[in-house]
N, C-alpha and C positions, 0 to 999 in steps of 0.2 A: 587075416588072409592078405596076401600081397602077390603082385606080379613078380615071378622069379627073376625076370630079366631086368626090371627097373628097381625092385625093392619097394615100390609104391603099393599102397593098398588097392584092392579090387575096386571096381566102379562104386564110388561113394553113393550115387543115386540108388544103386541096388541095395547097398547096406542100409540106407535110410528107409527104403521101401520095406525091407524085411523087419526092421525094428521100430517103425514109426508108431505102431499101436502101443508100444511099451514106454514111449517117451512121455515126459511131463509136458504140460501145456507150453511152458516157456521154451523147452527144447524143441517141441514141435514147431513153434514159431520160427526158431532159428533154422531148423531143418527145411521148412517150406521155402524160406528165403534163399537158402543155398541151392536147392533144386531148381528154383525159378531163375536164378541169376548166376549161372556157372562162370561166365566170363568175368563178372565182377569179383567173384571169389578168387579167380585165378590171378587177377591183375591188381587188386587193391589189398591194403593191409588189413589185418584182422580187426583192428579198431574201426576202420572205415566200413568194413562189412557189417560189423556189429551195430554201428550207428545207423546204417541204412536199414537193417533188420529190426531196429528199435529194441535191441537187447543189450545186456552188458557184455563186454569182451569175455568175461569169465564164463558166460553161457556158451560161447563158441568153443571154449576149451572143454567144458563139461560134455558138450555134444560129441566132440571128437572122441573123448574117452568112452562115452556110452556106446559109440560105434566100434570100440575095440582098438582105437588108435592111441599111441602114446601122447599125442597132443595135437594142436591145431595145424602145425607145420605139415605133417604128412597129408592131412586133408586138403590143404591149399595146394600142395605140390601135385597131388593127384589130379586136381582140376587143371593145373598148369600143363601137365603132361598131356591130358586129354585134349585140351584146347590146341596145343601144338600139333598133336597127332591128327586131329580132325582137320585142321587147316592144311597141314602138309598133305594129307591123303586127298583132299579135294583138289588142291593145286596140282599134285602129282597126276591125279586121274585126268584133270582137264588138259594138262600138258601132253599126257600120253595120247589122249583122243585127238588133240589138235595136231600133234607131230606125226602120228601114224596114219591118220586119215584113212585112206583106202587100204592100208596095209595092216590095220588093226584086225587081228584074227577074230572072226565072228564066233568061231568055236570057243575061244577063251571067254569072250563076253557072255555067251549063252551059258557056258558052264558055271561061271561065277554067279550069274543071275539066278540060275536054277538052284544052286547050292545055298546061296544066301536066303532066298525066299523059302526054301525047304525048312531051314532053321527057324526063320521068322514064323512060319505057319505052325510049326511044331510047338514053338514057345507060346504062340497066341492061343492055340487050341489044345491045352493039356487035357487029360481025361476028365478032370473035375470041372472043366469049363462048360460041359454040356448042361449041367443042372442050372447054372447061372444064365446061360443063353435061353434055356427054356422058360425060366421065370421071367426074364425081361421080355421075351416075345409075348408071353401071356399078358403081361401088364400093358404092353403097347397095343395089343389086339383089343383090349377092353377100354382103351382110352377114348374119350370124346374127340380129342384132337392131339395129333403128334406134330410138333414143330421140329423140323429137321434142319440142322445147321452144320455146315462144313465150309470153311472159307479158303480162299487161295488154292493151294494144290489139293485140298480135300473137298473142294466143291464138287468135282465129278462123283465122289463117293456119296455125298448127300443127295445129289441129283438122281443117281442110280437108285438109291433106296426109295426116294419119293416116287420115281417113275414106276417102279415095280409095284409099290403099294397102290398107286392110283389105278392099276389094272383091276384090282379086286376090292378096293376099299375107298372110302371118301373122307377119311379122317386125317390125311397127311397134308401138312402145310410146309412148303419149301421156303426157307428164309434166304433171300438172295440179296436184298438191298437195292434191287433195280430201281433206278430213278430216285434214289434216296429214301426208299420206303422201308428200310430195314426195321425200324422201330414200329412202323404202322402195322405190319403183319403180326408182330409179337404182342402188341398191346391188345389184340383180340383174344389172347389166351385167358383161360379161366382157371381158378383153383382146381387142382387135380388133373389138369392136362399134363402132357409130357413134352419135355424138351430133350431131343436126342442130339447130342453134340459130338462131332468128330474133331480131334485136335492133337497136334504134337508140337514139340518144341521146334522153333520159337513160337509161342502161343499168340494167336491173333488177338489184338486188343478189342476189336469189335465183337469177336466171339465171346470173350470174357465179360464184356459189358452186357451182352444178351444173357449169359448164364446168371450173372448176378441179378439182373432184372427178373428173370424167371424165378429165381429163388425168392425174391421179395414178393412175388405174386403167388407164391406157394404152389408152383408147378413141381411135378416130379421130374427129376433130372437124371438122364442116363448119359454117362461120359464114356466114350470110346477113345482112349487116350494112351499115351506112351508111358505113363507112370501113375502109380496110386497116389502120389503126392503132387501131381500136376495141379495147376490152378482150377481146372474144370473138375477134376476128381475131388477136390476138397469141398466143392459145393454139391456134389452129386449124391443121389440116393443109391445108384447102382454104378459100378465102375467095371469096364472091360479093358484090360491092359493089353495093348498091341505091341508086338516087337516089330520095329520098322528099320532095322539096320539095312544099309544098301551098299552094293559094290559100285554104284554110280555116283553122280554128283550130289543128289538130294536123297533124303530118306524116302523109302519106297512107300507107296500108298496101297500096294497089293493086299497086305494083311487087313487093312481097314476095309477094303472092298469085299474081302472074304467074310468079314464080320457082318457087313451090311447085307450081303447076299444070304448068309445063314439066318439072320434075324428075319428077313423077308420070307424066306422059305418056311421057317417055323411058324410065322404068323399065318401064312396061307394054309399050312398043314392042319392047324387047329381052328380054322375059321368056319368050318361047316359048309353046308350046301349053298348058303346064300352067297358066300365068296366065290364059289365055283360058277354060280349063275352070273354074277357080276363079271367074272373073268371072261366067260363065254360072250356076254353082251359087249364087252370092250373089244374082243376080237372081231365080232361081227361089225361093229362100228368102224374099226380101223380098215377092215376090208371094204366096207361101203364107201369110205372116204378115199380109197385107193392110195393108202399111205405107203404100201409096199409094192415093189416091182413084182408083177405077175410072172412066176417062174414057168408057167405052162407055155409050151411052144405055141406060137401063133401061126395060123395058116396064112400063107401068102396067096394073093390072087394070082392065078396063072397069067403069065405074060401073053399078050395078044399080038 
C-alpha cells in the first residue's frame, strides 16, 4: 500500500504495528529501533541505522520486505517524507498563528480541533476496546497500589486520574519527582502492584527508566501509549493504543485524558458500596474545608 500522491508506502509505524507479532525476534529488534528512532532512519544510511540497532544491514532489508516493500529505500524515504511533512506542518501552523494573530478565524480552529479529535477518539475507542478497558479497570481496582506516571505534557492526565481515584480509593500513588524524589516513591512498590504509564513520542527518558525499574520489581504494567511497539508497550502487560494526531503544534492529550476518565469511571462503577461511602466522605471533608466557593446566595445586612 502506498500514498497515491507520493508513491511512498503508508505509515511504516502502522505497518509494523499490524505485523509485529508475526516477525522473527531479529526483525522485531530492528522494527523496535525504527519505531523508536524515526529521525535517525530518515537521516542516516542503512548501515548506520543497522549498526545502531545492533543488527546486520541485511536484517533491515528483510524487514522492509516483510512489510511488503521492495527494499529498504522506500522505508527510509517514507520516514524522510514524514519528517519533512511534520516539520513543515508545525512551522506552517506556527507562522499562521503568529501572522494572523487576531484575524485567525476561531471557527476554522474550532472546526479543525473538533474533527481531528473526533477521529482520534473513534480510533482510540473502537468497539473491541470495551472489553480491554473493563479488564484493565478490574485489575487496577484489585491492586494493592497503583503507581501513576505521566510526565511533561502528560502530567495533567496522570494527575487527573490520581485525583479522581483519591476521592473513593486510597491505593493511588502519583509519581511526580518533586524535590528529586521520583525514585523514592517507586521503590516502595511491591511485586504485583501496578504501574500505569501514559506516554507518546518522543518518549520521556525518566518515564522509561521508571517502567524498566517496575518491570525488574515484577510490577504489572499498563501502558497507555501511541503505538503497540513503543518502548513502554514493549514492557507492558496491557497496552491501550491512543490516537493523538493534532491540528495544532503538539500532539493532543485529549484522547489520553478520555482513557484516564474512562478507566476511573469503570473502577468506581465496579467498586461497590465501600467506594460510594468513601466518595461521600471525601465530599463532606471538602465541604468542611471550604475548598469550593459557596454558590448559594448570601444575605447581605441591610444598610443602616
